C-alpha positions as CSV (number, residue, x, y, z in Angstrom):
1,M,119.4,130.5,-19.7
2,V,121.8,127.9,-19.6
3,K,124.2,131.2,-18.7
4,E,122.3,132.6,-16.6
5,F,121.9,129.2,-14.7
6,G,125.7,128.5,-14.5
7,R,126.0,132.3,-13.0
8,N,123.8,131.5,-10.6
9,I,125.7,128.8,-9.5
10,R,129.1,130.2,-9.3
11,A,127.5,133.0,-7.6
12,G,126.0,130.4,-4.8
13,F,129.3,128.8,-4.4
14,A,131.2,131.8,-4.1
15,N,128.6,133.1,-1.1
16,L,128.8,129.8,0.3
17,F,132.7,130.0,0.6
18,Y,132.1,133.4,1.6
19,S,129.6,132.3,4.3
20,L,131.8,129.1,5.4
21,G,135.0,131.4,5.9
22,Y,132.8,134.2,8.0
23,I,131.7,131.5,10.6
24,G,135.0,130.4,11.0
25,K,136.3,133.5,11.4
26,L,133.3,134.1,13.7
27,V,134.1,131.2,15.9
28,V,137.9,132.3,16.5
29,A,136.9,135.3,17.6
30,S,134.2,133.8,19.9
31,L,137.4,131.5,21.6
32,L,139.2,135.2,22.1
33,F,136.3,136.9,23.7
34,T,137.8,136.6,27.2
35,T,140.5,139.3,26.0
36,R,138.1,141.5,25.3
37,G,137.5,144.3,26.8
38,K,134.3,145.6,29.4
39,A,132.1,147.0,26.4
40,A,132.3,143.4,24.4
41,R,131.4,141.8,27.8
42,K,128.5,144.2,28.0
43,I,127.2,143.6,24.6
44,L,127.2,139.9,25.6
45,I,125.1,140.3,29.1
46,M,122.5,142.5,27.5
47,Q,122.5,139.6,24.3
48,L,121.9,137.0,27.1
49,L,119.1,138.8,28.8
50,F,117.0,139.8,25.4
51,T,117.4,136.7,23.8
52,Y,117.5,134.0,27.2
53,V,115.8,135.8,30.1
54,E,112.9,137.5,28.0
55,A,112.0,133.9,26.4
56,L,112.0,131.8,28.8
57,P,108.8,132.2,29.8
58,I,107.3,131.5,26.5
59,C,109.5,128.5,26.2
60,A,108.3,127.1,29.9
61,I,104.7,127.8,28.6
62,L,105.1,126.0,25.1
63,A,107.0,123.1,27.0
64,I,104.6,122.5,29.4
65,V,102.0,122.5,27.0
66,I,103.6,120.1,24.7
67,G,104.5,117.9,27.9
68,T,100.5,117.6,29.1
69,A,99.3,117.5,25.5
70,V,101.7,114.3,25.0
71,V,100.6,112.5,28.5
72,F,97.2,113.4,28.1
73,L,96.9,111.4,24.7
74,G,99.8,108.4,26.2
75,T,96.8,108.2,29.3
76,T,93.6,108.0,26.9
77,V,95.1,105.9,23.5
78,L,98.4,104.3,24.4
79,V,96.9,102.8,27.3
80,S,93.7,101.6,25.4
81,L,96.4,99.7,23.4
82,G,97.9,98.1,26.4
83,Q,101.3,100.3,25.6
84,A,101.0,102.9,28.4
85,K,105.0,103.0,29.3
86,L,105.4,104.1,25.3
87,T,103.9,107.2,26.4
88,Y,107.5,107.9,28.4
89,D,108.9,107.2,25.0
90,L,107.1,109.4,23.1
91,L,107.6,112.2,25.8
92,V,111.4,112.3,25.9
93,L,111.4,111.8,22.3
94,L,109.6,115.2,21.6
95,V,110.3,117.2,24.1
96,T,114.2,116.3,24.4
97,K,115.4,115.0,21.5
98,E,112.9,116.2,18.7
99,L,110.5,118.7,18.8
100,G,112.6,121.0,21.8
101,P,115.7,122.2,20.4
102,L,113.7,122.9,17.1
103,L,110.9,124.6,18.5
104,V,113.8,126.7,21.1
105,A,115.4,127.6,17.6
106,F,112.3,128.7,15.9
107,I,111.4,131.4,19.0
108,V,115.0,132.4,19.2
109,T,114.9,133.2,15.2
110,A,111.7,135.0,15.4
111,R,112.8,137.0,18.5
112,S,116.9,137.6,17.8
113,A,117.8,137.1,14.3
114,T,115.7,140.1,13.4
115,A,116.7,142.2,15.8
116,I,120.3,141.5,15.5
117,A,120.4,141.8,12.1
118,T,118.3,145.4,12.2
119,E,121.0,146.2,14.6
120,I,124.0,145.5,12.5
121,G,122.4,147.0,9.3
122,T,121.5,150.4,10.7
123,M,125.3,150.7,11.9
124,V,126.4,149.9,8.7
125,V,123.7,152.4,7.1
126,N,124.8,155.2,9.7
127,Q,129.0,154.0,8.5
128,E,129.7,153.1,12.6
129,I,131.3,149.8,10.8
130,E,133.6,152.0,9.0
131,A,134.5,154.0,12.4
132,Y,135.0,151.0,14.0
133,I,137.8,149.5,11.0
134,S,139.3,153.1,10.9
135,I,140.2,153.3,14.7
136,G,141.4,149.5,14.2
137,I,138.7,147.7,16.0
138,D,137.5,144.4,14.3
139,P,133.6,144.9,14.3
140,I,133.6,140.9,14.3
141,V,135.3,140.5,17.3
142,H,133.9,143.5,18.9
143,L,130.2,143.4,17.8
144,A,130.0,139.2,16.0
145,A,131.1,137.9,18.8
146,P,129.3,138.8,21.7
147,R,126.1,138.4,19.8
148,F,127.5,134.9,18.3
149,L,128.1,133.7,22.2
150,G,125.2,134.9,23.5
151,V,122.8,133.8,20.9
152,T,124.4,130.0,21.4
153,F,124.3,130.1,25.0
154,S,120.8,131.4,25.0
155,V,119.7,128.5,22.9
156,F,121.6,126.2,24.8
157,F,120.2,127.1,28.2
158,L,116.5,127.8,26.5
159,N,116.2,123.7,25.4
160,L,117.3,122.8,28.6
161,Y,114.6,124.6,30.8
162,F,112.3,123.1,28.0
163,S,113.1,119.9,28.6
164,I,113.1,120.6,32.5
165,F,109.5,122.1,31.8
166,G,108.2,119.5,29.8
167,L,109.3,116.7,31.4
168,I,108.3,117.8,35.2
169,A,105.4,119.5,34.6
170,P,103.6,116.5,33.4
171,S,103.8,114.6,36.8
172,I,101.9,117.0,38.3
173,I,99.1,116.9,35.7
174,I,99.1,113.2,35.5
175,Q,97.9,112.7,39.1
176,F,94.5,114.3,38.4
177,I,94.0,111.9,35.0
178,S,95.7,109.0,35.7
179,T,96.1,106.7,39.1
180,T,100.0,106.7,38.4
181,S,101.9,108.0,41.4
182,M,104.8,110.6,41.2
183,H,106.9,108.1,42.2
184,E,106.4,105.6,39.2
185,Y,106.0,108.6,37.0
186,F,109.6,109.4,37.3
187,R,111.0,106.0,37.5
188,N,109.4,105.5,34.0
189,L,110.5,108.7,32.8
190,F,114.2,108.3,33.6
191,T,113.9,104.8,31.9
192,A,113.1,106.2,29.1
193,L,115.5,108.9,29.0
194,S,119.4,108.0,28.3
195,F,122.3,109.8,28.0
196,R,122.4,109.7,23.9
197,T,119.5,111.4,23.9
198,I,120.4,114.4,26.2
199,T,123.5,114.3,24.1
200,I,121.9,114.6,20.7
201,S,119.5,117.4,22.1
202,I,122.9,119.8,23.6
203,I,124.4,119.1,19.5
204,K,121.1,120.4,18.2
205,S,121.0,123.2,20.5
206,I,124.5,124.5,20.3
207,V,124.4,124.0,15.8
208,F,121.1,125.8,16.0
209,G,122.3,128.8,18.1
210,M,125.5,128.8,15.9
211,I,123.2,128.9,13.0
212,I,120.8,131.6,13.8
213,S,123.6,134.2,15.2
214,G,125.8,133.6,12.1
215,C,123.2,134.5,10.0
216,A,121.9,137.3,11.6
217,T,125.2,139.1,12.3
218,L,126.1,138.1,8.0
219,Y,123.1,139.6,6.9
220,G,123.5,142.4,8.9
221,F,126.5,143.4,7.9
222,N,125.8,142.7,4.5
223,T,122.8,145.4,4.6
224,G,123.4,148.3,1.5
225,R,124.2,152.0,2.2
226,A,119.9,152.7,1.7
227,S,118.0,152.8,5.0
228,T,115.3,150.7,3.2
229,E,117.9,147.8,3.3
230,I,117.9,147.3,6.9
231,P,114.2,145.6,7.3
232,M,115.5,143.2,4.1
233,A,118.6,142.3,6.3
234,G,116.3,141.6,9.0
235,L,114.2,139.0,6.7
236,R,116.8,137.4,4.9
237,A,118.3,136.8,8.0
238,V,114.9,135.0,9.2
239,S,114.4,133.2,6.3
240,K,117.9,131.9,6.0
241,S,117.8,130.7,9.7
242,F,115.0,128.5,8.9
243,V,116.2,127.2,6.1
244,F,119.1,126.1,7.4
245,L,118.0,125.2,10.8
246,I,115.5,123.0,9.1
247,L,118.8,121.5,7.4
248,A,120.9,121.0,10.0
249,Y,117.6,119.4,11.8
250,A,117.3,116.8,8.8
251,F,121.2,116.4,8.7
252,I,121.6,115.5,12.5
253,T,118.8,113.2,13.0
254,A,119.4,111.1,9.8
255,I,123.1,110.8,11.2
256,T,121.8,109.8,14.7
257,Y,119.1,107.4,13.0
258,I,121.9,105.5,10.6
259,F,124.7,105.8,13.3
């Protein structure tokens, strides 16, 4: 049992170093993406279309529902406690800083991580990756980098729109359930919204996007030769993305509250 435990520990560290090396190469390839041809740019555009444009409606609806729920809670509960202005602090905290980036990351993981891992896994099974390598094309540069950039940019912009819809939509709803004017609403909202909060939200969205795309492409490339490995690659990509997203969220949140 001890021997098996030690073997698992060594394998875990080996996989960790391998994953870090892969992410490092993926970041370098993404920085050099501007030198790629039209085929790679087309992959980036299609990834943005699938991950960002098609996911925008569901993110907008979710943001409006959450923002409205927070404002309704504030105008019914916090007002009775004499803490009406805490409504705006709570709204900014949930929509922009904490809940918004994580929910967007979960949506993108559910929609895109499986698709990317399955697509690349299918190429591995069909030996298309070997064909790329045989003619001197690096599959990480040509296939993984545009998806890495596409997913990272998509999470960033979806998080931005999530905050916009989640913060602005309640200004309309509050007119029907409170005597607060729209001018007063935005004045209190911008008082609660700080540059630090916006920066933390941006950092989270970028890190989350890198985690999702990194896991999806990594487990796609690690697909075995059998066709039955393709759906397993998608499942591993999603499960690992969720784990690393939660760990990254906990780490960033701890750092921000400590410092």
